N, C-alpha and C positions, 0 to 999 in steps of 0.2 A: 623430447623427455616429455614421460606423460606423469604429471605431479601425484596422481596415484598412487601408481608403481614406487617412485621413490618413496613417498609417505610408508608405504608397508613393509619397504628393504629399512627406514631407519626405524620404524616401528618394531621389527623385529631383531634390529641391534640394541636398540634400548633395553628391552626384551632378557634378550640375550646376557646384556653386560650387568643388569641389576640381578640377574640369575646366579652370575658368577661372585655375588656376594661383595659388589662392588660396595655397597651402601656400610658394609660393616665398616671403612674407613673411615664416615662419619663418627662414628662409638670411638676411633683412636683418635680424632682427630679431637673429643669431647675428652675425653680424657688427657691426651696431653695440655690444653687449654687449664682442666682443674689443678693437673700435677704445677703446670708453671706459676701459676697466680697464689695458687701459698709458697712455691719455692723462691720465686723471684725477690721478696722483700727481705730476704735471708743474704741475699748476694749483693741486690743493689736498693740499698735500703732507700736512698734520697731519688732514685730515677727507676722507682719499680714500675710507676705509672706508664711512661715512656717506654721501657723497654716491655714491658706487654705490649701494648700496644703495635709494638715493632713485630713480634715476635708472632701474633695471633695471625696477622698479615701475611708474615712471611711464611710461616707453617703452613698456612690455607693456598699460598703459592706452589710450595717446592712441591706437598701432599697432590694435588691436581695435576702439576703439570709429569709427576710419573705416571698418572692416570693417562693423559694423552698421551706420552711417548708409548706407553708399553703396551695399550692395547691398541691405539693407533694404527702401528707399525704392523699388527698383526690382523687385523681385521683383511685385508687381503689375502695375506701371505697364509693364513689361517687356512683358508676358505682353499688354496692352492695346495698345500701339505695335503690335506683331508681327502681332495680331488673333487672336494662339493661344488667346486667352483664349475665343474663338467655340466652340473645339476641349473646352476643359477644360468650360464651363457646358453643353453637348451630351450631356456624357457621365454615365453615372447617378452624380455626386459633389454632393455639395451644395455649395454657398457658403462655407459655413462651415467643412467640408472643408476647404476649398481653403487659405483662411487661416489656419487653424490648422495644417493641415502645410505649410504653409508658412515660419510661426513656428519651429514645430519641428526643421525640416530648418536654417535658419540657428543657430538657436540648437546644434544638433548642433557645425557646424561652428566656432562662436565656445569650444566645448567642448574642442574637441580643439585650437585654437589654444589657450588658455590654459593646457591641460595640457602640452603641449609647449611652452611658451613660460617655463610654472614650472617645468619641469627643466630647461631649458637654463639660466636662471638660477640653477636651486639649483647646477647644476655648476660652473662663475663663479664662486660663493661659496665653493664649495668651494677650487675652482684657485685662485682667489686668500688663500686663508687670512683672509677676510672674517668677524671673529666675525655669526653670526644664529641667529635662532630660527625653523625649519623650519615649526611647528608653525604658529607667527602667520604665516609667508609665504604656507600652505596656506591657512588660514582665510582671508586678503587673497583670495586668486586663487579662493574661491569665490564672496565677497563682490562679486569683481569679475564673473564671469561674472551673477549675480543682477542686476548693476547693468545687462549687456551685453543682456541677455538682453530688461530692462524698455525698453531702449534701441530695442530691434530691435522690440519692441512699438508705440512710438511712431513710429517711421519706417513699420511696414507702414501704422499708423493714418492717417496724412497719404498715405500711398501711394493710398489706394485713391480717394481723391477730388481729388487735385490733380498739380500738375508735378512729375515728377522733382526739379528744381531746386527749386523750390517748396518740396517736400516735405524737401529738404538742409537749406537754410535753417533750415526751421523747428522740423526735428531738432534741429540743432547749437543754434538759441535755447534750445531745451528743456532739453536738456541743461547749458548754463551757465547757466541760471535755477536748474536744479533742484538745482546746485550750493550756491547760494547762499542759497534759500528761506528757510533759519534766521536769514540776516543782514538777510533784508529785512523778516523780522517783527522784529527788533531797532530795524532802521532805525525801522519805520513807529510803534513807542514809542515811541522817541526823538525824534522829526518834534514832538509836543505837537499833532499836526494829525489832527481826527479821520477828515478827508477820504482823507488819507496811510494811516491808518492801514487804516482799511478796505479800501482798495485793495489795502496788502500784506499784510492777511489773507486776500482771497481767493487774490491768487496762491500765499499759501501753500497753500491748501484744494485748490488746483485740480494746481497743479506738484508732480511726484515731487521727493521731497526726496532727491536723491540724495548725500547726505551719510550718512544712515544705511545707504549699502552702501559706503561710501569707507572700507578700512581700510588702504590703503596708509601713511599715517603712523602709525597704531597699530604696524604690522606691524613695522618699523623700529628700534621701540623695543621686540620682545619680549612676549612673553605680557603681561607686567604690564601693558601699555598698552593690552591689549587691552578692549573692554566684556566683563562678565559673559556667563552664558551664557542666560541671561532676556533680556537683552538685545538678545544676537545672534539668540535664536530670534524674537524679535519683529519686529526687522529684517527679517530673511529674510521672514518671513511676509507684511512689509508690502509689499515688492520682488514676492512670488508673486502678492498679492492683487490689487497695481495693474498687472501685464502683464494678470494675467487679466480687469480692467475693462477695459483699453485695445481686447485683441481684441475682446471680447465688440462693443464703440461699432465696430469694424471691419469685424465680421462684419453688423451693424446696417447701416454706409454701403453697405457691397458687396452686401449681398441686395435693396440697394435702387436698384443704377444697371442703366440700361440699358446694352447695346450694339448 
């Protein structure tokens, strides 16, 4: 793979997504926070600070997740449907470079979205005089990006061999299951059923454990609630390794498709 070719593809994806007015989402996020910071005291008079802390992070996660899934699943499918994939593969660029470039391009968009949304979120916390730990929120934002990158890899992997609708459905299913894999493992152990325990162990092994990359609740309670540095580094490495494995699978499948 040639880094310069991957960079060109990533740059084109980045500009294409930005042209699709994806940054208007930032305005939508700002509007939601503005409404929430005014409305929450009416419904949670004594706990509005904690509720707003939770609400801002959860909203950021949901919005960026939708972007990752809906755009990620269409990165390759859109090229196939429009037959522009024939133009791409006719050029001196490998299919692995196409997948890698698409992934890095969308990941760059998500990084920009998370960074800007986090800055807006911190501004609202400051304006509302809401006690918070800036460092813990920044760590949570970084791990949100790792989680979104992993989901982007899932979306691209499904997108290379299924329709857009099915890829979206499957990616959402992986996201939902990935957040409860540890609970599934515990459920299998509690069931006292060997078959059920084997099924839950299998699901735990193949599905991404997204709870490792979810630090929203930890960020709300500050630095003391965050895992130690060793755990954070291990979990970050897990997310990056899983994303790389998924991209390898996507490249393998895509390289064997005929157009």
